[in-house]
C-alpha positions as CSV (number, residue, x, y, z in Angstrom):
1,M,-7.6,11.4,-33.0
2,S,-8.7,8.8,-30.4
3,T,-10.2,5.4,-31.0
4,I,-12.7,3.8,-28.7
5,L,-12.9,0.0,-28.7
6,V,-15.9,-1.5,-26.9
7,N,-18.1,-4.6,-27.3
8,T,-21.2,-3.2,-25.5
9,L,-22.7,0.2,-25.1
10,T,-25.1,0.7,-22.2
11,G,-26.9,3.9,-21.3
12,T,-26.1,5.2,-17.8
13,S,-29.7,6.3,-16.8
14,T,-31.5,3.7,-18.9
15,A,-29.6,0.7,-20.1
16,G,-31.4,0.4,-23.5
17,S,-31.3,4.1,-24.3
18,I,-28.3,6.1,-25.6
19,A,-28.7,9.7,-26.7
20,V,-26.6,11.0,-29.5
21,T,-26.1,14.8,-29.9
22,G,-27.2,15.9,-33.4
23,E,-25.9,18.5,-35.8
24,G,-25.7,22.0,-34.3
25,N,-25.5,20.5,-30.7
26,S,-29.2,21.5,-30.1
27,T,-31.0,18.2,-30.4
28,T,-30.5,14.5,-29.5
29,T,-31.4,11.3,-31.2
30,N,-32.0,8.0,-29.5
31,L,-29.4,5.6,-31.0
32,Q,-31.5,2.4,-30.6
33,Q,-34.5,3.9,-32.4
34,G,-32.5,4.9,-35.3
35,L,-31.1,1.5,-36.0
36,L,-32.4,-0.8,-38.7
37,K,-34.3,-3.7,-37.0
38,M,-34.7,-6.1,-40.0
39,F,-33.7,-6.3,-43.6
40,V,-34.0,-8.9,-46.4
41,R,-33.0,-9.1,-50.0
42,G,-35.4,-11.7,-51.4
43,N,-35.6,-13.3,-54.8
44,S,-38.8,-14.3,-56.7
45,S,-39.4,-17.3,-54.5
46,A,-38.9,-15.7,-51.1
47,A,-35.5,-17.2,-50.7
48,F,-33.0,-14.6,-49.5
49,T,-29.3,-13.9,-50.2
50,V,-28.7,-11.5,-47.4
51,S,-30.7,-10.7,-44.3
52,F,-30.7,-9.4,-40.8
53,N,-33.1,-10.5,-38.1
54,T,-35.0,-12.6,-40.7
55,S,-35.5,-16.3,-39.8
56,S,-37.4,-17.5,-42.8
57,G,-39.2,-16.5,-46.0
58,T,-42.4,-18.0,-47.4
59,D,-43.7,-17.8,-51.0
60,L,-47.4,-17.2,-50.6
61,G,-48.2,-17.0,-54.3
62,T,-47.3,-14.8,-57.3
63,G,-45.5,-11.7,-56.0
64,N,-46.7,-12.4,-52.4
65,Y,-44.0,-13.1,-49.7
66,D,-43.9,-13.4,-46.0
67,Y,-40.8,-12.9,-43.9
68,A,-40.6,-14.0,-40.2
69,F,-38.4,-12.1,-37.7
70,T,-35.8,-13.8,-35.6
71,N,-36.5,-11.2,-32.9
72,N,-40.0,-9.9,-32.7
73,M,-41.1,-6.3,-33.0
74,S,-42.8,-4.7,-30.0
75,A,-45.9,-3.6,-31.9
76,T,-47.6,-4.0,-35.3
77,E,-47.1,-0.4,-36.3
78,Y,-43.5,0.0,-37.6
79,P,-42.0,1.9,-40.5
80,V,-41.3,-0.2,-43.6
81,T,-39.3,0.6,-46.8
82,A,-39.5,-1.8,-49.7
83,S,-38.3,-1.8,-53.3
84,A,-38.2,-4.1,-56.3
85,Q,-35.0,-5.0,-58.1
86,T,-36.2,-5.4,-61.7
87,A,-37.7,-3.1,-64.3
88,N,-41.0,-5.1,-64.6
89,A,-41.9,-4.5,-61.0
90,I,-42.7,-0.9,-60.1
91,M,-44.1,-1.2,-56.7
92,V,-43.8,-3.1,-53.5
93,S,-46.6,-2.9,-51.0
94,Y,-46.7,-4.3,-47.5
95,S,-49.6,-5.7,-45.6
96,N,-50.3,-7.9,-42.6
97,L,-47.8,-6.3,-40.3
98,R,-47.3,-8.5,-37.3
99,T,-45.0,-8.5,-34.4
100,T,-43.6,-11.8,-35.7
101,A,-43.4,-11.2,-39.5
102,I,-44.2,-9.0,-42.4
103,E,-46.0,-9.8,-45.7
104,I,-45.3,-7.9,-48.9
105,D,-46.5,-7.9,-52.5
106,T,-44.6,-6.9,-55.7
107,H,-46.6,-5.4,-58.5
108,N,-45.9,-4.8,-62.2
109,D,-46.9,-1.6,-64.0
110,S,-50.4,-2.9,-64.6
111,G,-50.9,-3.4,-60.8
112,A,-50.9,-7.2,-61.0
113,N,-48.7,-9.2,-58.6
114,T,-45.4,-10.3,-60.2
115,N,-42.5,-12.5,-59.0
116,T,-39.3,-10.4,-58.7
117,G,-36.4,-9.7,-56.5
118,H,-37.0,-7.2,-53.7
119,T,-35.6,-5.6,-50.6
120,V,-37.5,-4.9,-47.3
121,K,-36.2,-2.8,-44.4
122,V,-38.0,-2.4,-41.0
123,H,-37.4,0.2,-38.3
124,G,-39.1,0.4,-34.9
125,D,-38.7,-1.1,-31.5
126,L,-37.9,-4.7,-30.8
127,A,-40.0,-6.6,-28.2
């Protein structure tokens, strides 16, 4: 078994693009596109205990939170996964996707906004 120790990986033909051979050796995946670009574990007031590429959180009202990115996204169409951390919130929806931030709402089982802990993850391309 060999160990490779590096601080930086750079593609040979395109600096920001590294292809990884997939299972079965018949397909490749772009390494950078598969990486998580932002995550946050927020509480009921938009404060966060753990985050990546998140510069600040803003409480916009009951169950409505806005998180600013440290490094912007390249477009406003990016994949988002969000979940609530308590039994009284059954859904997290996202809206107002911007290159600089994302806004989410946490809802209870009646559909009304409710304050609760939540997790947000963003994939896509950074600017």
